[in-house]
FISELO-384383 format. One line per field, with one value per residue: residue number from 1; residue in one letter; x negated, y negated, z negated of N, C-alpha, C in turn. Coordinates in steps of 0.05 Angstrom, whole numbers, always signed. Example, Ala and Ser with C-alpha at 12.3 -4.5 7.8 and 13.67 -1.06 7.14 Angstrom:
// residues 2
num <- 1,2
residu <- A,S
n.xx <- -264,-257
n.yy <- +114,+45
n.zz <- -156,-142
ca.xx <- -246,-273
ca.yy <- +90,+21
ca.zz <- -156,-143
c.xx <- -264,-258
c.yy <- +66,-1
c.zz <- -156,-157
This chain:
// residues 334
num <- 1,2,3,4,5,6,7,8,9,10,11,12,13,14,15,16,17,18,19,20,21,22,23,24,25,26,27,28,29,30,31,32,33,34,35,36,37,38,39,40,41,42,43,44,45,46,47,48,49,50,51,52,53,54,55,56,57,58,59,60,61,62,63,64,65,66,67,68,69,70,71,72,73,74,75,76,77,78,79,80,81,82,83,84,85,86,87,88,89,90,91,92,93,94,95,96,97,98,99,100,101,102,103,104,105,106,107,108,109,110,111,112,113,114,115,116,117,118,119,120,121,122,123,124,125,126,127,128,129,130,131,132,133,134,135,136,137,138,139,140,141,142,143,144,145,146,147,148,149,150,151,152,153,154,155,156,157,158,159,160,161,162,163,164,165,166,167,168,169,170,171,172,173,174,175,176,177,178,179,180,181,182,183,184,185,186,187,188,189,190,191,192,193,194,195,196,197,198,199,200,201,202,203,204,205,206,207,208,209,210,211,212,213,214,215,216,217,218,219,220,221,222,223,224,225,226,227,228,229,230,231,232,233,234,235,236,237,238,239,240,241,242,243,244,245,246,247,248,249,250,251,252,253,254,255,256,257,258,259,260,261,262,263,264,265,266,267,268,269,270,271,272,273,274,275,276,277,278,279,280,281,282,283,284,285,286,287,288,289,290,291,292,293,294,295,296,297,298,299,300,301,302,303,304,305,306,307,308,309,310,311,312,313,314,315,316,317,318,319,320,321,322,323,324,325,326,327,328,329,330,331,332,333,334
residu <- M,I,R,S,L,K,S,D,H,T,N,H,Y,E,A,T,L,G,I,H,T,G,S,F,T,F,A,R,P,S,I,G,S,W,V,S,Y,G,L,G,T,E,N,R,N,L,P,S,Y,I,V,I,A,P,K,T,P,Y,A,G,G,Q,V,W,A,S,D,F,L,P,G,S,H,Q,G,T,L,V,V,P,G,P,E,P,V,A,N,I,N,R,R,V,E,S,G,N,L,Q,E,M,E,L,E,A,M,A,R,M,N,R,R,H,L,E,S,R,T,S,D,P,L,L,T,A,R,V,K,S,F,E,T,A,F,G,M,Q,S,E,M,P,E,I,F,D,L,S,K,E,T,D,A,T,L,K,L,Y,G,L,E,R,G,S,S,K,G,F,A,W,Q,C,L,V,A,R,R,L,A,E,R,G,V,R,F,I,E,L,I,D,V,G,S,S,D,N,W,D,A,H,G,D,M,L,T,H,A,P,L,A,K,N,V,D,Q,A,I,A,G,L,L,R,D,L,K,S,R,G,M,L,E,D,T,L,V,V,W,T,T,E,F,G,R,T,P,F,N,A,A,V,N,A,A,G,R,E,H,H,H,W,V,F,S,S,W,M,A,G,A,G,V,K,P,G,T,V,Y,G,E,S,D,E,Y,G,I,Y,P,A,R,N,P,V,H,V,H,D,F,H,A,T,I,L,H,L,L,G,L,D,H,E,R,L,T,Y,R,H,N,G,R,D,Y,R,L,T,D,V,F,G,H,V,V,D,G,V,L,A
n.xx <- -173,-108,-71,-26,+36,+55,+45,-17,-7,+43,+31,+0,+38,+78,+47,+29,+77,+90,+51,+62,+118,+133,+161,+169,+210,+256,+271,+250,+245,+184,+127,+109,+155,+187,+158,+162,+218,+223,+191,+202,+191,+136,+125,+165,+157,+130,+128,+141,+116,+65,+33,-29,-54,-93,-75,-20,-1,+1,+68,+86,+126,+156,+122,+120,+173,+236,+280,+336,+334,+345,+336,+300,+257,+224,+161,+119,+87,+20,-27,-94,-132,-129,-77,-48,+4,+61,+91,+85,+78,+116,+165,+190,+187,+179,+175,+220,+262,+264,+281,+333,+356,+352,+384,+434,+440,+439,+487,+524,+510,+523,+578,+591,+573,+605,+653,+635,+611,+593,+554,+491,+449,+459,+454,+400,+378,+391,+362,+311,+304,+299,+252,+216,+214,+188,+140,+117,+97,+58,+28,-9,-51,-70,-94,-135,-200,-241,-258,-280,-339,-406,-432,-389,-367,-411,-413,-369,-385,-370,-370,-374,-317,-296,-238,-225,-232,-246,-268,-247,-193,-196,-213,-171,-131,-146,-136,-81,-64,-79,-41,+6,+30,+60,+50,+1,-20,-73,-90,-137,-148,-113,-67,-101,-171,-193,-203,-196,-230,-235,-268,-321,-356,-392,-370,-348,-387,-395,-344,-342,-382,-358,-319,-344,-378,-341,-298,-326,-343,-293,-277,-318,-310,-257,-266,-303,-272,-237,-192,-188,-173,-119,-102,-87,-125,-120,-145,-136,-117,-81,-93,-150,-211,-228,-274,-306,-329,-290,-311,-376,-409,-381,-373,-338,-283,-223,-153,-140,-102,-99,-140,-166,-196,-177,-182,-178,-180,-187,-132,-116,-140,-185,-252,-304,-285,-273,-222,-196,-214,-241,-243,-303,-314,-289,-237,-186,-147,-177,-175,-133,-95,-64,-3,+31,+75,+59,+16,+41,+75,+37,+13,+58,+65,+18,+29,+68,+118,+169,+172,+215,+258,+261,+304,+352,+417,+445,+486,+517,+483,+428,+366,+295,+225,+193,+226,+253,+213,+145,+91,+58,-11,-47,-100,-130,-122,-138
n.yy <- +186,+180,+124,+93,+62,+25,-37,-58,-81,-59,-5,-6,-26,+15,+58,+39,+34,+88,+113,+89,+97,+146,+147,+121,+109,+84,+36,+53,+67,+46,+85,+67,+44,+90,+117,+81,+84,+137,+144,+100,+45,+24,-22,-73,-126,-132,-120,-55,-40,-65,-104,-122,-167,-203,-225,-224,-159,-112,-99,-128,-149,-102,-61,-57,-53,-37,-20,+21,+36,+13,-57,-73,-40,-56,-76,-125,-181,-201,-250,-259,-313,-382,-386,-333,-312,-347,-402,-384,-408,-438,-491,-523,-558,-526,-458,-441,-474,-457,-404,-413,-436,-393,-355,-378,-378,-323,-306,-329,-301,-249,-251,-264,-218,-178,-177,-161,-110,-73,-94,-87,-121,-167,-146,-132,-183,-207,-174,-187,-239,-229,-198,-236,-274,-244,-237,-287,-290,-250,-245,-290,-279,-231,-247,-277,-272,-285,-262,-215,-176,-193,-149,-116,-148,-148,-94,-88,-124,-177,-247,-290,-328,-326,-315,-285,-236,-165,-143,-173,-158,-104,-105,-133,-96,-54,-79,-87,-34,-18,-43,-17,-18,+18,+32,+9,-25,-39,-80,-89,-125,-168,-172,-189,-201,-152,-81,-63,-43,-51,-79,-79,-35,-49,-89,-65,-62,-110,-109,-59,-67,-104,-75,-30,-30,-49,-11,+33,+13,+7,+61,+80,+46,+59,+113,+107,+83,+122,+127,+149,+202,+204,+171,+163,+153,+132,+130,+106,+98,+74,+99,+129,+117,+130,+184,+175,+135,+93,+77,+79,+36,+14,-20,-14,+23,+64,+71,+126,+175,+230,+255,+235,+210,+213,+199,+223,+211,+225,+235,+301,+317,+358,+350,+334,+363,+381,+382,+414,+407,+380,+393,+410,+363,+323,+309,+336,+368,+426,+462,+473,+427,+366,+340,+275,+279,+322,+298,+257,+289,+314,+271,+254,+300,+301,+258,+277,+287,+321,+328,+347,+342,+289,+247,+204,+184,+160,+128,+175,+219,+255,+225,+230,+216,+250,+267,+321,+357,+377,+398,+412,+402,+449,+461,+417,+409,+407
n.zz <- +636,+611,+600,+554,+574,+540,+504,+472,+422,+410,+404,+357,+322,+320,+302,+253,+225,+225,+192,+144,+134,+156,+202,+267,+300,+280,+228,+163,+92,+60,+39,-11,-32,-37,-77,-119,-126,-141,-187,-220,-265,-306,-330,-344,-334,-288,-217,-191,-145,-109,-59,-34,+9,+56,+103,+150,+168,+224,+244,+202,+147,+146,+133,+78,+64,+32,+58,+64,+11,-56,-64,-105,-102,-62,-35,-68,-45,-51,-40,-29,-56,-80,-100,-111,-118,-103,-137,-190,-239,-290,-282,-318,-382,-428,-452,-481,-462,-409,-416,-436,-391,-355,-381,-377,-321,-314,-338,-303,-257,-271,-277,-224,-199,-220,-191,-143,-138,-102,-70,-51,-38,-69,-120,-119,-114,-164,-197,-179,-199,-254,-255,-234,-275,-315,-288,-290,-341,-343,-295,-287,-323,-304,-256,-275,-278,-311,-359,-344,-342,-322,-302,-285,-243,-209,-197,-162,-124,-125,-127,-183,-197,-147,-106,-63,-9,-2,-47,-89,-83,-97,-150,-175,-164,-198,-247,-244,-243,-294,-323,-312,-261,-211,-156,-114,-59,-16,+36,+85,+129,+176,+232,+271,+289,+269,+257,+308,+355,+414,+449,+428,+390,+350,+321,+278,+239,+203,+180,+155,+117,+85,+57,+35,-13,-49,-52,-70,-118,-144,-150,-184,-228,-244,-260,-302,-340,-353,-321,-271,-270,-274,-234,-167,-110,-45,+20,+83,+153,+211,+259,+294,+331,+399,+414,+456,+513,+555,+601,+632,+617,+575,+514,+473,+441,+449,+428,+385,+366,+356,+327,+267,+206,+137,+67,-1,-71,-141,-184,-189,-142,-106,-114,-66,-22,+45,+90,+146,+215,+276,+348,+385,+412,+385,+398,+395,+342,+315,+273,+218,+222,+200,+192,+191,+156,+124,+100,+71,+38,+7,-21,-51,-82,-113,-145,-176,-154,-118,-51,-22,-55,-69,-51,-17,-9,+50,+97,+102,+100,+70,+60,+64,+50,+80,+120,+154,+148,+133,+90,+30,+25,+3,+3,-13,-65,-134
ca.xx <- -156,-82,-65,+3,+46,+62,+24,-34,+6,+64,+19,-7,+63,+90,+29,+29,+102,+89,+34,+75,+145,+138,+178,+166,+233,+273,+261,+255,+230,+155,+120,+108,+183,+196,+145,+176,+245,+221,+178,+211,+170,+124,+123,+188,+149,+115,+140,+129,+102,+51,+16,-48,-62,-101,-61,+2,-10,+19,+95,+94,+138,+167,+103,+126,+202,+250,+301,+361,+331,+351,+316,+280,+234,+209,+135,+115,+62,+0,-46,-118,-136,-125,-50,-40,+33,+71,+110,+83,+79,+143,+167,+202,+167,+174,+186,+247,+280,+267,+297,+360,+366,+355,+406,+458,+442,+445,+515,+539,+504,+538,+606,+593,+568,+627,+673,+621,+593,+584,+535,+464,+431,+464,+442,+371,+371,+393,+339,+287,+302,+289,+224,+201,+209,+167,+114,+106,+83,+36,+11,-33,-72,-81,-112,-157,-222,-263,-267,-294,-368,-423,-437,-366,-366,-433,-405,-351,-396,-354,-382,-357,-301,-284,-212,-220,-247,-236,-277,-226,-169,-200,-214,-144,-116,-151,-123,-53,-60,-81,-16,+29,+41,+60,+39,-14,-31,-92,-93,-163,-146,-87,-62,-122,-198,-193,-218,-187,-254,-235,-290,-348,-355,-409,-354,-342,-408,-389,-319,-350,-398,-339,-303,-359,-386,-317,-283,-344,-342,-267,-277,-335,-297,-235,-277,-316,-250,-219,-167,-188,-161,-90,-97,-94,-135,-117,-157,-128,-112,-59,-105,-178,-221,-237,-302,-320,-325,-272,-329,-404,-420,-362,-384,-317,-269,-194,-137,-143,-84,-99,-158,-180,-201,-168,-193,-164,-197,-173,-113,-108,-154,-210,-275,-323,-272,-265,-200,-190,-236,-234,-258,-331,-315,-275,-213,-161,-152,-184,-168,-119,-85,-47,+17,+36,+93,+42,+0,+60,+83,+14,+11,+80,+60,-3,+42,+88,+143,+174,+180,+241,+279,+262,+322,+370,+440,+450,+501,+529,+464,+406,+341,+271,+202,+182,+248,+261,+188,+124,+82,+36,-36,-58,-129,-144,-114,-157
ca.yy <- +184,+168,+103,+88,+37,+6,-56,-51,-89,-40,+20,-11,-30,+40,+75,+28,+43,+117,+121,+78,+106,+172,+145,+96,+106,+63,+28,+70,+56,+51,+105,+53,+42,+117,+123,+64,+95,+163,+142,+78,+25,+26,-49,-88,-153,-132,-103,-28,-36,-90,-103,-144,-169,-230,-235,-207,-136,-102,-92,-148,-140,-75,-43,-53,-57,-15,-12,+28,+39,-12,-78,-76,-23,-68,-86,-153,-189,-217,-260,-269,-342,-397,-382,-306,-310,-374,-410,-367,-425,-450,-519,-538,-565,-505,-431,-439,-487,-440,-381,-423,-439,-367,-341,-390,-367,-294,-303,-334,-279,-225,-255,-262,-190,-160,-176,-152,-89,-56,-109,-80,-144,-184,-133,-135,-211,-211,-160,-202,-261,-218,-191,-260,-286,-228,-241,-313,-286,-231,-248,-308,-266,-211,-260,-291,-253,-298,-245,-192,-179,-196,-122,-107,-163,-138,-68,-92,-142,-201,-270,-301,-351,-321,-302,-275,-213,-139,-138,-185,-142,-79,-110,-139,-71,-40,-93,-81,-6,-17,-55,-1,-20,+46,+35,-15,-22,-59,-82,-102,-147,-171,-161,-199,-200,-129,-58,-54,-49,-44,-92,-74,-20,-61,-106,-50,-65,-128,-100,-37,-79,-118,-57,-7,-32,-54,+14,+50,+1,+14,+89,+82,+32,+76,+136,+99,+76,+145,+123,+163,+228,+202,+151,+173,+133,+142,+112,+115,+79,+84,+118,+124,+108,+152,+192,+172,+110,+93,+73,+84,+12,+2,-22,-9,+49,+60,+83,+155,+184,+259,+263,+214,+219,+199,+213,+218,+216,+220,+253,+326,+322,+374,+334,+346,+381,+372,+399,+411,+399,+375,+409,+401,+336,+304,+299,+348,+385,+454,+479,+461,+400,+355,+321,+253,+289,+337,+278,+244,+309,+319,+248,+255,+322,+292,+238,+291,+286,+341,+313,+357,+334,+260,+240,+182,+186,+135,+133,+201,+241,+252,+219,+232,+205,+270,+274,+349,+372,+371,+418,+403,+413,+462,+462,+393,+406,+418
ca.zz <- +612,+617,+580,+550,+586,+519,+498,+450,+397,+404,+394,+329,+307,+316,+286,+225,+212,+221,+169,+120,+130,+167,+226,+283,+317,+268,+202,+140,+69,+58,+18,-37,-41,-46,-102,-139,-130,-154,-213,-236,-272,-333,-341,-334,-327,-263,-197,-191,-120,-102,-36,-34,+37,+62,+127,+158,+184,+245,+234,+182,+121,+147,+122,+50,+60,+19,+77,+52,-17,-71,-59,-126,-96,-40,-44,-73,-32,-65,-20,-42,-54,-104,-110,-100,-118,-103,-158,-214,-263,-295,-275,-340,-402,-448,-447,-493,-443,-386,-425,-437,-363,-343,-393,-365,-294,-316,-343,-278,-238,-280,-269,-195,-191,-228,-169,-118,-148,-80,-54,-60,-35,-91,-143,-116,-119,-192,-208,-172,-218,-279,-251,-230,-302,-327,-274,-299,-367,-341,-271,-289,-338,-286,-236,-289,-280,-326,-380,-333,-347,-298,-292,-270,-218,-192,-188,-139,-104,-125,-139,-203,-188,-120,-106,-36,-2,-10,-74,-106,-81,-111,-179,-184,-164,-223,-269,-241,-251,-323,-335,-307,-234,-201,-128,-105,-32,-7,+65,+88,+148,+188,+259,+288,+277,+253,+265,+335,+369,+443,+463,+418,+364,+331,+303,+253,+219,+181,+167,+137,+95,+68,+41,+26,-41,-65,-57,-87,-145,-155,-159,-208,-250,-254,-273,-327,-359,-357,-306,-245,-272,-269,-213,-140,-91,-17,+40,+109,+174,+228,+278,+297,+357,+416,+411,+482,+526,+578,+624,+624,+604,+555,+487,+454,+441,+452,+407,+384,+344,+353,+305,+251,+179,+114,+44,-26,-95,-166,-197,-177,-116,-109,-104,-47,-4,+72,+100,+174,+232,+304,+366,+386,+424,+368,+412,+385,+319,+321,+250,+195,+227,+179,+202,+173,+136,+106,+85,+51,+19,-12,-39,-71,-100,-132,-163,-192,-141,-98,-27,-13,-74,-71,-29,-21,+10,+65,+121,+103,+99,+52,+73,+48,+63,+99,+139,+150,+154,+114,+72,+13,+34,-21,+5,-24,-93,-154
c.xx <- -131,-75,-34,+11,+54,+39,+7,-21,+28,+53,+12,+18,+75,+73,+28,+54,+102,+74,+47,+102,+151,+154,+171,+189,+253,+263,+269,+239,+200,+150,+118,+136,+194,+183,+157,+203,+243,+210,+188,+188,+161,+123,+145,+181,+135,+130,+126,+113,+91,+33,-3,-60,-70,-85,-38,-7,+8,+45,+103,+105,+151,+148,+109,+156,+214,+273,+326,+359,+338,+328,+295,+256,+218,+182,+134,+88,+46,-21,-71,-122,-130,-97,-39,-10,+45,+91,+109,+83,+106,+142,+179,+181,+160,+186,+215,+268,+285,+284,+327,+372,+371,+378,+433,+462,+449,+474,+532,+534,+520,+567,+610,+590,+591,+649,+661,+602,+581,+563,+507,+445,+434,+451,+412,+362,+371,+369,+313,+282,+290,+260,+206,+195,+187,+140,+101,+90,+59,+17,-12,-56,-86,-101,-135,-179,-245,-274,-280,-324,-382,-429,-414,-364,-387,-426,-388,-364,-381,-368,-363,-343,-288,-257,-205,-238,-237,-245,-257,-201,-172,-200,-186,-126,-121,-137,-92,-47,-61,-56,+9,+42,+38,+45,+27,-26,-49,-95,-118,-160,-118,-85,-81,-149,-201,-210,-212,-209,-254,-259,-318,-346,-372,-394,-345,-363,-402,-363,-325,-365,-379,-325,-319,-365,-361,-302,-300,-343,-315,-267,-295,-323,-274,-245,-289,-295,-231,-193,-165,-174,-130,-82,-105,-102,-134,-128,-150,-124,-89,-68,-135,-186,-230,-266,-318,-314,-305,-288,-358,-415,-402,-374,-363,-305,-239,-180,-140,-126,-85,-117,-170,-180,-187,-180,-177,-183,-180,-155,-106,-122,-180,-233,-292,-312,-266,-245,-195,-215,-226,-249,-286,-335,-301,-249,-187,-167,-158,-176,-154,-110,-65,-29,+21,+56,+79,+26,+17,+69,+62,+11,+33,+75,+39,+8,+64,+115,+145,+186,+207,+264,+281,+278,+340,+392,+445,+464,+510,+509,+442,+380,+318,+247,+191,+204,+256,+236,+169,+117,+59,+11,-51,-88,-144,-138,-134,-145
c.yy <- +169,+149,+100,+63,+17,-13,-47,-58,-69,-14,+17,-13,-3,+58,+65,+36,+73,+125,+111,+91,+134,+171,+119,+92,+86,+59,+47,+58,+64,+72,+92,+50,+68,+123,+106,+75,+121,+162,+120,+60,+30,-1,-66,-117,-155,-114,-75,-22,-63,-86,-127,-145,-198,-242,-215,-184,-131,-93,-110,-136,-113,-55,-37,-56,-32,-5,-5,+35,+13,-32,-82,-59,-33,-78,-116,-161,-207,-225,-271,-299,-356,-393,-355,-301,-338,-378,-393,-382,-438,-480,-536,-541,-543,-479,-428,-452,-470,-416,-389,-425,-412,-351,-352,-379,-338,-290,-308,-312,-255,-228,-253,-233,-172,-157,-167,-130,-72,-70,-104,-104,-163,-172,-136,-164,-217,-198,-175,-226,-252,-211,-216,-274,-271,-233,-267,-309,-268,-235,-267,-295,-244,-223,-275,-271,-263,-281,-219,-196,-182,-169,-111,-122,-154,-111,-69,-109,-168,-224,-282,-326,-347,-307,-292,-250,-187,-132,-149,-168,-116,-83,-117,-114,-55,-52,-89,-53,-3,-26,-40,-4,+8,+50,+9,-9,-45,-58,-100,-127,-149,-161,-174,-199,-176,-106,-48,-60,-40,-56,-84,-60,-32,-81,-92,-54,-85,-121,-78,-48,-93,-100,-35,-9,-35,-28,+32,+40,+8,+42,+93,+69,+48,+100,+129,+92,+99,+143,+140,+189,+227,+179,+163,+150,+145,+121,+122,+92,+89,+102,+111,+113,+132,+158,+188,+144,+113,+89,+75,+60,-1,+3,-15,+19,+43,+73,+114,+166,+214,+268,+237,+223,+201,+213,+205,+225,+211,+243,+278,+334,+338,+358,+349,+365,+368,+392,+393,+403,+396,+395,+397,+373,+315,+293,+309,+364,+414,+473,+462,+432,+392,+334,+298,+261,+306,+318,+265,+264,+314,+295,+248,+277,+314,+272,+251,+292,+308,+327,+322,+349,+304,+250,+216,+184,+159,+142,+162,+224,+234,+247,+224,+221,+224,+280,+303,+367,+365,+393,+406,+417,+424,+461,+438,+390,+419,+442
c.zz <- +620,+594,+579,+564,+565,+514,+474,+423,+390,+393,+364,+312,+300,+298,+257,+211,+206,+196,+143,+114,+140,+192,+240,+301,+307,+240,+180,+116,+70,+36,-9,-49,-51,-73,-125,-146,-146,-182,-231,-243,-301,-346,-328,-326,-300,-243,-198,-165,-111,-78,-36,-6,+43,+85,+133,+176,+208,+232,+211,+157,+122,+135,+92,+44,+47,+37,+63,+22,-31,-68,-80,-121,-72,-51,-48,-62,-49,-43,-34,-36,-80,-116,-99,-99,-122,-127,-183,-240,-266,-290,-297,-362,-421,-440,-458,-474,-419,-393,-426,-409,-350,-355,-381,-337,-294,-321,-318,-258,-245,-272,-239,-186,-198,-207,-143,-124,-125,-62,-64,-58,-59,-117,-143,-122,-149,-206,-203,-191,-245,-277,-249,-257,-316,-315,-283,-325,-363,-317,-274,-303,-321,-266,-249,-295,-297,-348,-370,-335,-320,-286,-276,-243,-199,-181,-163,-117,-102,-140,-160,-193,-161,-123,-78,-31,-13,-38,-94,-106,-98,-141,-190,-184,-189,-247,-268,-250,-281,-336,-325,-280,-221,-175,-120,-78,-25,+23,+71,+106,+159,+217,+280,+274,+259,+264,+293,+355,+398,+457,+454,+391,+343,+313,+278,+231,+197,+166,+147,+113,+75,+48,+26,-4,-59,-72,-74,-115,-159,-166,-184,-233,-262,-270,-300,-348,-364,-342,-281,-247,-270,-250,-186,-122,-63,+2,+67,+128,+191,+250,+281,+324,+373,+412,+437,+493,+549,+604,+614,+608,+583,+528,+466,+456,+443,+428,+408,+360,+339,+330,+293,+222,+159,+90,+19,-49,-119,-173,-180,-151,-122,-98,-85,-27,+23,+82,+129,+189,+261,+322,+369,+398,+407,+380,+400,+359,+327,+298,+229,+201,+205,+192,+182,+151,+115,+88,+63,+30,-2,-31,-60,-91,-122,-152,-179,-180,-120,-73,-16,-31,-78,-47,-37,+0,+23,+91,+124,+103,+79,+67,+53,+64,+85,+118,+134,+154,+131,+95,+55,+22,+9,-21,-7,-54,-111,-167
């Protein structure tokens, strides 16, 4: 087997950017930012794109960056724990006093912006203040799971009072979706202590146990509430693991980007469908390969967006998530 001369970290960095942005050669907007840009927001008090992650992933904040899209479409990070969003509680004595302070600041910001209308960073900063104020009124209630029933918590595998783990992430994701957040991304682990099982494939066992019941619970919960028919759930990774050992006594596996599996459920997806297959050794695609641009085109289609028309002019040319390629995978559509 010929190994890349790039470091292991670099391989993950590039692959993570590729699955999120469609490009690993230079920074581009995340798919969540494109969806936010294309669909707008349903709830002005909450960001339209939220990322829930316990630790920093490979490629860091570039995973949810808006890049050349307006800054209001950048993902907002939520970290499981006692304070999922920092500074969410107001520091002044009353809401009326805070509103007076914010209105005074808004007047100054508008005057400042009038003479600098071509500054997108300043526009994004002003918008972030408005969203942050709305988040103070809605976010605490979203993170308050005390009114969730014991049956719901058991469905996800979440202990009452816990604010950590993938079960908490999944339940909060459902609550965010109920309140109109357009794109919610859950990242299971960070750039260490993760699924990168070079040394021992058995390290996948506790990781799988952590996510298995939670994701099954989310799908059942969405379906029982009538939300699954218009909510798309996508489960994927940046690449898989080799179907063979590098050496006879090797307990682990290496990076494998040629063939790996992703799945989708919910809005517009044909249930029980398997699309594509590998060769008999699981090394290369043998039938119906799906490029990352095809994957992105299909996701956008299921969300009601045409990947060829969802464009943004930047540096003299029109950009899109799928660059100049990509086809909707009709075989997975209901």
